[in-house]
N, C-alpha and C positions, 0 to 999 in steps of 0.2 A: 263803206258799207255795201256788202255784195247783195244783188238781187237774185233770189232763188225762186224758180217756178216749182211748186208741188203739185204733181198730178196724181190725185188719189180720191178713189170714189167711196171709201168708207170714212164717214164723217169723224169717227171717233180717232181713227189714225191720223186723218188729215190735221185735226185740230192739235193732236200731240205732237205732230211734226212742225206745225206753224209755230206753237207755243216754244218748243224747244229751240228752233233755228232763230226765233225772235230774241230770245234770252242770250243766244250767242253773238248778237249783234247784227243779224241779217235782216233785210228787207224781203217779206215772203208774200208771194201771191199763190193762192190756191184755186185749182180747178178740178173738176170731178168727171170729165169724160175725155176721151181722145181727141174728138173734133175740135173742141174748145182749146185743147192743149196745143194743137198745131197752129190754130189762129194766134194764140197768145204768143208762142215762141217765135213765129214768123213775123208777127207785128210789133213785137217789143224787144227791148235789149235786156237778157238776163245772163248772169255769170254762171249759173248752174241750174239744171232741170233734175229734179227728182221725180222718177218716172215709175208708176207702178205697172205691172203688166197686164193684170185682169182689170180691164176698163170696159165701160159701156160705149157703144159707137164705134169707137177704133181701139184696138188693144194696144198695149205699150210697144210692141214690136212693129205694128203698122205706123205708129206715131214716130218712132225712131227712125225707120226706114224712109217716111215722106220728108222728114226735117233733113236728114242728111242729103237726100235728093234735091231739095230746095236750097241747098248750100248753107244750111244753119250749122255751124260749128260749135255751139254752146256744149260745154261737157255734160254728159248724160249719167246719171247714176240710176240703174234700174232697181226697183224694189219688187220683190215677188215672193210668193209662198212656194212656187215652183222650184223643186231641188235637183230636177234631171239635169246632168251635165250638158246634155244635147242642147237643151233651151238656154242654158247660160251661153254656150258657145255661139248659138244663133244671135243672141242679144249683142254680143260683142262683135261679131261679124257684120251686123247692122250698122254699127257705128257706135254702140255705147261705150262709155269709157270705164265703167266699172259696175259691179253687180253685187247686191246685198240681198241675202235671202231671209225672208221673214221666219220666226221672230228674231230680231236683231237686237243687239245691245245699244243703249243710247250713247255710250262712249265710242263704240265702234262706228256708229253713224257719223258722229261729230268727227272723228279722226278722217273718214273716208272724204267727208265734205271738204274739211281743211286741206286734204292731200290734192284733191282735184282743183279747188280753187288756186292754190299755190302753182300747181302745173300749168294752169290757164292763163296765169299772169306773169309773164316773163319779166325780169328785172329790167327797168328802163336804163338805157345807156346814158351816161353822164352828159354826153353830147350826142343830140340826135340830128341828122341832117337830111334835108330835102331840097331838091333844086339848088338854089345859091343861099338857102337859109340855114342857120344852125340854131338850134335851142340848146343852151348850156344850162343844165339844171344845177350844176355846182354853184356857178356864178348868178344864177337866176337872171339871164340876160339872153336876148335873141339877137343874132348878127345876120345881115344880109350882104352878101358879096364882101364879106370882111368888116363891114361897118355896122356898129352897134346901133340896134333900132331904139327909138325912145317909146318903150312899152310902159304903160301904166301897170301897177301890181295887178289889178283886176285882168287886163290884158294877158299878162303873162300867165296867170293861173288858168285863163281860158284856153291859151295856147297849150300849157302843160296838159290840161285835160283831154284836148283832142289828140296829143301825140301818143299819150299813154293808152289811148283807147282807139288807135288808129284802124281804119277799115270798119268800125261799127257805128251804127247810127246812135246818136246820143240825143236825147229829147231836150227841150229848153229847160224843163225841171231838173234833169240831171246836170245841165251845165250850170244852172243857178246853185244847185247844192255843191258842185265842185269849186265854184269860183266865189260865190258870195256867201256860202254857208246855208244851212236848211232852215235857220232861226229867223232869217229876215223876210219880211213880208214885202216883197216887190214883184212886179208884173213880169212875166215872160218876154214882154216887148223889149225890155232893157237888154236880154240876151242878143236879140236881132240887131240892135244898135251896136253892140260891142263887136259882134261878129262883122259888121260892116267896117268898124274902124280897123279891126285886125286885119281884114282882107286888105284894106288900103295899103298896110304896112308889109305884107309878106307876099301878096300875089302879083305876078308879073302883069296881069289884067284884072283888076279888081271887078270890073263888070262882067267878066267871064271867068270866074274862079277856078282855078285848076286844083287847089288843095282842100278848101273847106267848101264841101258841095252842100246844097240845100237838098233836104229829101221831104218832098211835099207832104205835108199833113203829119210829119214825124219829127223833125228837127235837122240836125246836121251831121254830116259823116266827114272825118279827115282822111283824105287819100293821099297824104305825103309819103 
C-alpha cells in the first residue's frame, strides 16, 4: 500500500482524489494549504505527493522548492489549471517529477500515479549487502561473514522492510504493517523489542547501531 499526500484546497476536488486513490488501494492523507503540506511531507514518509499549484499560505511552487531544498526526494505530481508552458517548466525545474493540467481524466491521473510509483520503487536485488551482512531474499535468510544468522520469520520480515526502504524513516506502525500485518492488534512497543533483537544479530556494536538508526519521535531508519 503506497502512502500519498494530496495537497488540494478545493474540497470537492480533494474528496474526489481521495476517493479515487483509496479505491486504487492507496493510503491517502489530504491537506489544504502549502504550510501544512511542507510540515506533513517533512515529518512523515510518503511515496508520492499530488500538489496543486494554487494554494493558500504557500503556493505549489514554493512548497516544491522548500521540500527539495530540505532534501525531501518524494516524487511530486503537480496539478494545476494553469496551461502556460513557462509555468510547467518552472515546476519541473523546481523539482517536480510530472505535471498534469486540469481538467484531467481519471484514467490519465491513475496512469501517471502508477508510473511515478514504479519509478520511485526500484527492484530489490536478490541479495543485498551491507558491511559483512548479506540479506538473501531468494532464500529468505541473512548471513554475516558467511555464516547464516538464526533469524525468526518476524525478524527477517523486519529486516526486509528496512532494506527495501533504506534511507527512509519508517514509523513503528509502518513496520508493524510490514512485518506483522495491519489486522493484528498489538502495541508498537513490540517493534522496539524486535529491533533490539535484530541489532544484536547484525550490528558490529548493538549499543551504538551503525545500520538501524533510531529517529526520535518518528521511528527508525536503515542506513546500510
